[in-house]
C-alpha positions as CSV (number, residue, x, y, z in Angstrom):
1,X,-9.2,40.8,-20.6
2,X,-9.8,43.3,-23.6
3,X,-8.3,46.6,-24.2
4,X,-11.7,48.6,-23.3
5,X,-12.2,46.9,-19.7
6,X,-8.4,47.9,-18.9
7,X,-9.3,51.3,-19.4
8,X,-9.8,53.6,-16.1
9,X,-12.7,55.7,-16.5
10,X,-13.4,59.1,-15.1
11,X,-14.8,58.3,-11.8
12,X,-12.4,56.3,-10.8
13,X,-9.4,58.0,-11.8
14,X,-10.9,60.7,-9.4
15,X,-11.7,58.2,-6.5
16,X,-7.9,57.1,-7.1
17,X,-6.8,61.0,-6.7
18,X,-8.5,61.3,-3.9
19,X,-7.1,58.1,-2.1
20,X,-3.7,59.4,-3.1
21,X,-5.3,62.9,-1.6
22,X,-6.1,61.7,1.4
23,X,-3.0,59.8,1.9
24,X,-1.0,63.1,1.5
25,X,0.7,62.5,-1.5
26,X,1.3,65.4,-3.9
27,X,2.6,65.5,-7.4
28,X,1.6,65.2,-11.1
29,X,-0.8,61.8,-12.0
30,X,1.2,60.6,-15.5
31,X,-1.1,57.4,-16.1
32,X,-3.4,54.8,-14.3
33,X,-3.9,51.5,-15.5
34,X,-6.1,48.9,-13.9
35,X,-4.0,45.8,-12.4
36,X,-5.3,42.6,-14.6
37,X,-7.8,40.0,-12.3
38,X,-7.9,42.2,-9.0
39,X,-10.7,44.2,-9.6
40,X,-10.2,48.2,-8.0
41,X,-6.5,47.6,-7.7
42,X,-4.7,49.9,-10.3
43,X,-1.2,50.8,-10.9
44,X,-0.3,54.8,-11.1
45,X,2.5,56.8,-12.6
46,X,3.0,60.0,-10.1
47,X,5.8,62.7,-11.0
48,X,6.8,64.6,-7.7
49,X,6.3,68.0,-8.1
50,X,9.7,69.0,-6.7
51,X,12.6,67.2,-9.4
52,X,9.7,65.3,-11.5
53,X,11.0,62.2,-10.7
54,X,8.7,58.9,-11.0
55,X,7.6,56.1,-9.3
56,X,5.0,53.4,-9.9
57,X,2.2,52.8,-7.1
58,X,-0.4,50.2,-6.6
59,X,-3.1,51.6,-5.2
60,X,-6.7,49.8,-3.9
61,X,-10.1,51.2,-3.7
62,X,-11.9,48.4,-1.8
63,X,-8.9,48.4,0.5
64,X,-8.1,52.2,0.8
65,X,-4.1,51.1,0.3
66,X,-1.5,52.7,-1.6
67,X,2.0,50.4,-1.8
68,X,4.6,51.8,-3.4
69,X,5.9,49.4,-6.6
70,X,9.2,51.1,-7.5
71,X,10.6,54.6,-9.1
72,X,10.8,54.7,-12.7
73,X,14.2,55.9,-14.5
74,X,16.0,54.0,-17.7
75,X,15.8,50.6,-16.1
76,X,12.4,50.6,-15.3
77,X,9.9,51.7,-17.6
78,X,5.9,51.2,-17.9
79,X,4.6,50.0,-21.1
80,X,2.2,52.2,-22.7
């Protein structure tokens, strides 16, 4: 899959943010990335508004689900 196909559009970001808000998530959205070969699935890095810790989540717009993956720290990082 080429890099242009991996870019998340502004419309997709708005839908993802809406899904997170609907599920009570609060914080700063650090990055969005398509999950390769999974159509409407995205990896989202969020930063906690209180202490700045970051977590990786997998959001699926078709099913309306959000799955926590892991906390990001020196041992777990997202490739740029």
